[in-house]
N, C-alpha and C positions, 0 to 999 in steps of 0.2 A: 618545530612545526608551527607553534602559535605565532612566532615572530614572522613567519612567512605569510600567515593568513591575515595578520593585523600589523600594519606599520603606522606608527604615529610620529608626528613632527618632533624633532629633537627638543624644541622649546618646552614640550610637555614634561621633560625630565628635570626641570628646574622648579624649585619651590616658588621662586619669584613670579613665574608665569601664573600659578594658581592664586597668587595673592594680589594680582594686578588690580582688581576691582574692590579690594577690601580696605577699609579705613582703619581697621583694628588688628591688622595682621601681626603687629609686634607688641600689642598690648598684652599684659599679663592676665591670663584667664583665671588662675588661682594663685594666691600667694603661698609661701612656704607654710604658714600657719593654717591656711585654708586647705591645703593638700593634706596636712596631718589630720585635720578634722574630717576630711573626705575619707581617708583611709580608715580611721576609727569607726566611722559610720558604716562603711562597707563590712567591716569585721562583725558588726552587730547584726547584719541582715543576711550575710552570705555564709552559710555553714562551712564552705570549703576554704574560707580564709581563716587562718589560725593566728592567734596572738600568743606566740611562743613564750613571752614573758609571764603570761598568766596561766599557762598550763600547769597542772599539778605535778608533783614530784614522783607520783606513782600512777600506775594504770591497772585497773582490775582485769582479770583474765577474760571475762565475757566481752567487754568492749574492744579489747585488744584482738581477740580471736575474730570477732565480727569484722573489725577493720581489715585484718589480713585476708579473711575469707570473702570480703566484698568483691575481690577479683575472682572471676569465675573462669574455669577451664572451658574449652570449646567442645561442643558435642558434634560439630560437623567435621568433615575431613580437613586437615591442615597439612601444610607442606614445609619442609626445611629449606635451607638456602640452596640445596642442590635439586630442588623440585621433587624430592622423594616424600611419599606419604609417611606421616609420623605415626608410629605404633602406639597403642594404648599404654604399654608399660613405661613408655617415656614420660607420660604425664604422672604416673604413679610415683616415679622417682622425684619429680619436681615437687609434688605434694609432700613427700617425705622430708625433703630438704627445708620446707617451711618450719619444721621443728615445733609444731604446735603442741606436741605431747610434753614438751619441756617448759611450757608456760605455767608459772606458779599462780596462786590465787591473786597475788599482787606483784607487779614487776616494777622495780625501781628504774626510773627513766634515767638514761645517760645522755650526755650532750656532746656535740661535736661541731666541726666546721669542715665544709668541703674544701679540699686543697687544689682541686682542678674541676673542670667541667665533667660531670658524671651522669650517666643514664639513670633514670628512675624507672624501674621495671615492675610489672605486675606480679612477677614471680622471681625467685632467686636463681636465675639462670641467664647466661649471656647469649646463648645461641638464639637466633631469630626464629620466628614462626610466622607463616603466611597463610592467608585464607584462600589464595589462588596461585596458580602456576605463574600467571603474569606478574604478580607482585614478587614472587620468588626470583623471577628472571631479572627484575630491575632492582632487587634488594631494597625495597621500600615498602612501607606499611607493615612493619614488624609488629604483630599484634601483642607482643609482650612489652613493647616499648610504650611507656606512658608519657614521659616528658624528660627534661634534663634539669639538673641542678647546676647552677652557675658556680664558678669558683668563689670561694670565700663567703658562702652562705651558711648561716647557723642551722643546725638540725637537731631534732630530738631523736634519740636512738631508743626505740621501743622494744626491739627484739633482734635476735641473731639467728642466722640459718644454722642448720645442723653441721654444715661443712666449714662454718666460721668465715666464709668468704663474703657474706652479705649481711648488711644491716637493714632492718625494716625501720624507716625513718619518716619523720614528718617535718616539712619545712613550711614556709609561710603560706603556701597555697596548694600543697599536694602531699601525698604520702605514697610510699612504695619501697621497693628493694633497691639498694645501691651497693656498689662494691665497697667492702670495708676498708680496702687499701686507699680509697679516695676520700676517706673521712678521718680527720685527726681528732682523737678523743680528748675532750676537755676535762678539767678537774671538776667543774660544776657549771651550773647555768649562768652564774654571774660572769664567768670568763668569756662565754660566747656573746652575751648581751653587751658587755662593755665594748667589745670590738664592733659588733654589728650596728650599735646605736650611736657610734661616735658622730659628733657634729662636724668634725673635720675629716673630709674624705674627698677622694677623686672619683670621677665618674667616667667610664668609657662611653664615648658617644659615636665612635666608628662602628660600622657593622661588625667588624671583628678586628682585633689587633693582637699582635704578639708582643707582650711586655718583656723586656730584658731586665732582669732583676740583678743588680750588681751589689753583691754582699762583700764587705771588706775581707780581703785575704782569701777569697773563694772564687772559683770559676763561675762566671755569670750563668744564670739559668733563665730559661724562657718559659712563659706561661701564656697559653692562648686564652684571651678573654673576649667575650662577646659584648655587644651593646648592653648597657645597663649594669655592668659589673662595677661594684664599689671597692675602693681601696682605702684603707685607713691612712690618713695623712698626718704625719707628726706636726706639732705646732710650728709656727713660722720661725721662731728663733732656732729651731733645730733643722729647718728646711729653708735655708735662705739663699740657695743658689738659683740663678736664673735659668740655667740650662737643664736642671733636673729637679725632681722631687725626692724627698726622703720619706719613705713609707714604712709602715709596720705591717708585715704580712704573715698570715698563718701558714704553718707547715707542720710536719710531724717528725718526731725523733725516730730512732731505730725501733722503738717499741710501739710506735703508732700513736703516741701521745701528742697532744697539741702543744706546740711551742710557737713563739712569735719571734721574728727576726726583723731587724732594721736593714733596709737596703735602699738603693737609689734607682729611680727609673727616669728615662728621658722625658722632658717636657715637650710633648708633641701635640698636634692638633687632634689626635685621637682621644685625648682625655681633657677634662676640665676640672676646675676646683669647685666642688659642690654640684648640686643638680642643675640641669639645663633649665633656663627660664621657660615656663609653661606658656607658650604662645602658639598661635595657629601656624605661623611661619615655621617654627621649630618642629611642630608635629609633622608637617608635610615634608620638610627637609630631611628629617630622620627616616621617614617612610621611604623616600626615594633612594636612600642609600642601599636599599635591599633589592633594587631592580636587578633581575636576572638571577637572584639567589635561588638555588634549587628548592622545590617543595620537599620537605623532609618530615615525615610523620613522626611526631614526638621529639623532634629536635635531636635525633640520634647521631647525626653526623654534623655537618656545618651549615645545614639549611634551616628553614622555618616552615612549620605548618601554619594554617590560617590564624589560629588564636594566639600562638606564641609570637607571631609577627606583630600583632597588635599590642600584647602586653609588654613586649620588649621595648617598643617605642615609648610607652608610657612610663616604664621604669626610669628612663632618663630624667623625667621630671619629678620623680619621687612618688608617683601614683602606683599603688600595688594592687593590680587587678587579679581576679581569679584566672585559673589556667585555661579553662575550656570555654568555647563560644557561647554555649547556653548560659553558663554562669556569668560571663561578661555581659550578656544581654540583660540579665537580671540585676546588674550592678548599679544601675543608675538610681541614685537616691532622689535627685531633683527631677521629677518627671516633667516639669515644665520645659526642660531643655531636651526633651526627647519626643519622638514621633512614633505612633503605632500605626502600622498598616493593617487594614481590615482585609480578611481573606477575600471578600467579594468586591474590594475596591476596583473601580474601573481603571484602565491604564491612564486615562486623562487625569483622574484624581491622584494617582500615584505620582505622575510627573509634577502635578501641582504641589504635592507635599515635598518632593525633592527640591523644588525651587526655594523652599524655606531653609534649606540646610546650608551650613558653612563648611568650608574645607576642614577635614580632620574628624568629622563625625564618623562613628562606627556604624556600618550597615549590617543587618543580620537577616539571615534566612535559616531555616532549620539545618543545624549542623555546620554552618559556615558563617564567617565574619569577614567583612571587607572594610576598607576605609574610603570615605568620599573625598574626591579631589576637587571637584567643582564643575562648572558648566562652560563649554566652549562651542560656539556656533550652534547653539540650541541642542547640544548633546551633553548629557551628564557622564562624568567619568569617575572611575574608582581605581584603587590599587589593592591587590590582594594576592595571597599565596594560594594557588588553586591547582588541582590535579588534572582537571579536564574540562572540556566544553564541546559544543556541537556546531557543525556547519550544515546548512541546508543543501541537500543534494537532490535536486528534483523535488519529488513529493516526500522524500525521506530525510532523516537527519543522520549525519555521519559523526560519530563520537571520536574526538581527538584528544591526545595527551597534551597537557600544558606543563605540569610539574615545575612551576617556577613562580616567583613573585613578578607580577607584570601589571601594567596599566590596561584597563579594558573599559569599554562603555558599559553602562548599567543594562544595556539591551543585549549584551552577549548572551548567546543561547547556552543554557546549561546542558549537562549530559543527559538530563531527562527530556530535553527538547523544548523546555519552557524558558523564556528569557529570564535572566536573573531578577529584573525589576518586578516581575509578576510573582516572584517567590519571597520578596522582602517581607519581613515581619515587623521590623522596627529600625529606627535610627537613633543612636545614642550619643549625646555629648557628655563627656565626663567632666562635670563641673557642678 
């Protein structure tokens, strides 16, 4: 429906178009060392970013229980995937499976690595739950879905469910329940950190790619990897073929323990050696790869919600942002590179502030984040993953579904009937 209401010139889907008036489009915004400094600074000011290397080896019962219970069950009517009202005893069984009564005074933390993309849930259950029949019908906005964990990410294992099918984990920017079968158990913390902190790695820069892993004397296996996934690259004298790379990848043995295997993957344009250079051209080019990608609450399937769209792009450069929009808005350490919109700013003043922005800046309003593309024929444009918008119909506004990543003007009318620009709270340049 959105693409019927708004049709943009095809030239707008090219990063070069938005760079046409910039003299610094391909200049490095932050060097590798500066990005590391940026990440370390964020960890010191954003509580939801975790330095797994410096986490303790044990966790006391109270902070662990508080963390698990920070996710609250719903007091309003909720629906299952068939549109049926969920009974109260259903929630009682979910709470029982959190296994809180088995938490000791101190829990020894275990370590692991995700061996595939896996959902991070607020409770140890796979079945979805919806706050409306409309959401149930479209199988989106599952309220137990928090986010996803990409393949090959290190995690701390803090607790296990009663049925042993779920781990309560913490990764670099989130915590929650994941399927235990999707995590390979490591011997110790050093084993996961040695892998994740390798200086020699490949980075997936396609929106999504299927890697074919060719292990000697074994049937090839395929793993779906999204943008920002890192793969351990063996040193050059072990990976000297032009057509493929030799990688070391994590998997699990029959007991679920972490093992590493060497394999080859094809050298394609979907992957590069190391991080993508952090330039404005590359920011926009990565963003435009997601055009028409479905809006997907919590990255449950193959789409993106608004904040995962942003953080995934920046992972390609090595910037590790918080998961949610509000946290991302609070992430800018260098405030001179950001703009605050005042609630009572006039529309004229808001447009004046927009004129100061360069492509790639993140735009925020309450509960939503977008990316600024630039100005064309006196109109400002942005790209974002959004669920809905409004069209004026006489004296009223008609709410319509978008549910995709798309280009829009900043004057697009939101579902509340207010243009997006009038709801902006800030614009952030991550540098």
